[in-house]
LONU-476567 format. One line per field, with one value per residue: residue number from 1; residue in one letter; x, y, z of N, C-alpha, C in turn; chain. Coordinates in steps of 0.2 Angstrom, whole numbers. Each point is the difference from the previous one (the first is absolute). Example, Ala and Ser with C-alpha at 12.3 -4.5 7.8 and 13.67 -1.06 7.14 Angstrom:
BEGIN
n	c(1/2) $
res	c(A/S) $
n_u	c(66/-2) $
n_v	c(-28/5) $
n_w	c(39/-4) $
ca_u	c(-4/4) $
ca_v	c(6/6) $
ca_w	c(0/1) $
c_u	c(4/-4) $
c_v	c(6/5) $
c_w	c(0/3) $
chain	c(A/A) $
***
This chain:
BEGIN
n	c(1/2/3/4/5/6/7/8/9/10/11/12/13/14/15/16/17/18/19/20/21/22/23/24/25/26/27/28/29/30/31/32/33/34/35/36/37/38/39/40/41/42/43/44/45/46/47/48/49/50/51/52/53/54/55/56/57/58/59/60/61/62/63/64/65/66/67/68/69/70/71/72/73/74/75/76/77/78/79/80/81/82/83/84/85/86/87/88/89/90/91/92/93/94/95/96/97/98) $
res	c(X/X/X/X/X/X/X/X/X/X/X/X/X/X/X/X/X/X/X/X/X/X/X/X/X/X/X/X/X/X/X/X/X/X/X/X/X/X/X/X/X/X/X/X/X/X/X/X/X/X/X/X/X/X/X/X/X/X/X/X/X/X/X/X/X/X/X/X/X/X/X/X/X/X/X/X/X/X/X/X/X/X/X/X/X/X/X/X/X/X/X/X/X/X/X/X/X/X) $
n_u	c(2/-3/1/-4/6/-6/-2/7/-3/-3/-1/-4/-1/-5/-1/3/-6/-2/-2/-1/-2/-5/1/2/-3/-6/-3/2/1/3/4/3/4/3/3/0/3/2/5/1/-1/4/7/0/3/0/7/1/7/2/4/5/-1/7/-1/2/-3/-5/1/2/-7/0/5/1/0/5/8/-2/0/5/8/-1/6/-6/-3/-7/0/5/-4/-1/-4/-1/-5/-2/1/-2/-7/-4/-2/-2/0/2/3/-3/0/0/-5/-4) $
n_v	c(-6/4/7/-2/5/3/-11/2/8/0/-8/6/9/-4/-3/6/1/-3/0/6/-1/-4/8/-4/-3/2/1/4/-4/5/4/-8/0/5/-7/-5/8/4/-8/2/7/-2/-8/9/0/-7/2/-2/-2/-1/-3/6/2/0/3/-5/-1/8/1/5/-8/-6/8/2/-5/-4/3/0/-9/3/3/-9/-2/-4/4/-3/-5/5/2/-3/1/-8/6/5/-4/-2/8/3/-2/-3/4/-3/-8/4/4/-6/-3/3) $
n_w	c(2/-6/3/-1/-1/-4/2/0/0/5/-3/-3/3/4/-7/-5/2/3/-10/-1/9/-2/-7/5/-9/-1/3/0/7/2/-5/3/7/-3/-6/5/0/-6/0/2/-2/-6/4/4/-4/-2/0/-3/3/-7/-4/-3/-6/1/0/-8/7/1/8/-2/-7/1/6/-5/-7/6/0/-6/2/5/-5/-1/4/2/2/0/-3/-6/5/-2/8/-2/-3/1/5/-7/-1/4/1/-3/-1/9/-1/-5/4/1/-4/-2) $
ca_u	c(-1/1/-2/-1/-4/-5/-4/0/6/2/6/8/9/4/1/4/6/0/8/10/4/4/6/4/10/-2/-3/6/-3/-3/-6/-7/-2/-5/-7/1/-1/-4/-6/-2/-2/-12/-7/-6/-6/-3/2/1/5/2/9/-2/9/5/-2/5/8/6/-4/0/0/-6/-4/-6/-7/-4/-4/-2/-6/-4/-5/-4/-8/-6/5/-2/5/8/1/0/8/3/2/7/3/2/4/8/5/2/0/5/2/3/6/8/3/5) $
ca_v	c(8/6/5/8/4/3/0/-5/3/-1/-9/0/0/-3/-6/3/3/-8/-7/5/0/-6/-1/-2/1/8/2/-3/-1/6/-2/-7/0/6/0/-6/0/4/-4/-2/5/3/-5/2/5/-2/-3/-5/2/-10/-2/3/3/8/3/1/-2/4/0/10/3/-2/1/5/-2/0/11/0/-4/3/5/4/-2/4/6/2/-6/4/4/-5/-1/-5/-1/6/2/-6/4/4/-5/2/9/0/-4/4/5/-4/-8/6) $
ca_w	c(-5/0/4/-4/4/1/5/7/0/9/5/-7/2/8/-2/-2/7/5/-2/5/5/-2/-1/6/-3/-1/7/7/-1/1/-4/-3/9/0/-5/3/8/-7/-7/6/3/-3/1/5/-4/-7/-6/-1/-2/-2/-6/-5/-3/-1/-10/-2/6/3/3/3/-4/3/7/-7/-2/9/2/-3/1/6/-4/-3/5/4/6/8/-2/0/2/6/3/-3/-8/1/2/-3/-5/5/-2/-9/0/0/-3/-6/2/4/-5/-5) $
c_u	c(5/1/-3/1/-3/-4/2/12/3/1/5/4/0/7/5/7/4/6/4/0/2/5/8/9/-1/1/4/-6/-5/-8/-6/-4/-8/-6/-4/-8/-8/-9/-3/-4/-8/-2/0/-4/-5/1/-1/8/1/3/-2/9/0/-5/6/7/3/-3/-1/-7/-5/-2/-1/-4/-6/-5/-4/-9/-3/-7/-7/-11/-2/4/-2/8/4/0/1/10/5/2/7/5/5/4/8/7/2/3/9/1/-1/5/4/1/4/1) $
c_v	c(4/6/7/8/3/2/-5/4/-1/-3/0/1/-2/-6/3/1/-7/-1/7/-4/-9/-1/1/3/8/5/-1/3/3/3/-2/2/7/0/-5/1/5/-4/-5/3/-1/-6/-1/5/-3/-6/-9/-2/-7/1/4/-1/7/4/3/-4/5/2/7/0/-2/1/8/-4/-2/8/0/1/4/6/0/-4/10/5/-3/-9/2/5/-6/-3/-2/0/6/-5/-8/5/0/-6/-4/4/2/-8/2/5/-2/-5/9/1) $
c_w	c(4/3/-7/4/-2/3/7/1/7/-4/-11/7/4/-3/-3/6/3/-6/-1/1/0/-6/1/-4/-4/7/8/6/5/-2/-4/6/-3/-6/5/6/-4/1/10/4/-7/-1/8/-3/-1/-6/0/-7/-5/-2/-1/-3/0/-5/0/1/0/6/1/-4/5/4/-5/3/8/0/-7/3/5/-1/-3/8/3/2/6/2/0/9/9/1/-3/-7/3/2/-2/-7/2/0/-6/-1/1/-1/-9/1/2/-6/-5/-6) $
chain	c(A/A/A/A/A/A/A/A/A/A/A/A/A/A/A/A/A/A/A/A/A/A/A/A/A/A/A/A/A/A/A/A/A/A/A/A/A/A/A/A/A/A/A/A/A/A/A/A/A/A/A/A/A/A/A/A/A/A/A/A/A/A/A/A/A/A/A/A/A/A/A/A/A/A/A/A/A/A/A/A/A/A/A/A/A/A/A/A/A/A/A/A/A/A/A/A/A/A) $
***
């Protein structure tokens, strides 16, 4: 089963962030932890993460896509504390990833 970002952006974002966090070849541990934390926060907000590949094998592109998916959320969902905290953690990871 694949995730469709327009119909389930919360789960899509969580899945991508989880995939980045699991990439031990390209992603340093501290950045991976930020992504795994973000995925966990999104799951607390109702996401159901599933195994997905990185976007074009690129951790940064995958974080960008996850953040884009979060931008598709309705205002109420996006404004919830877990989602905002997840977006901050993802932004922090992306900045440090370079």
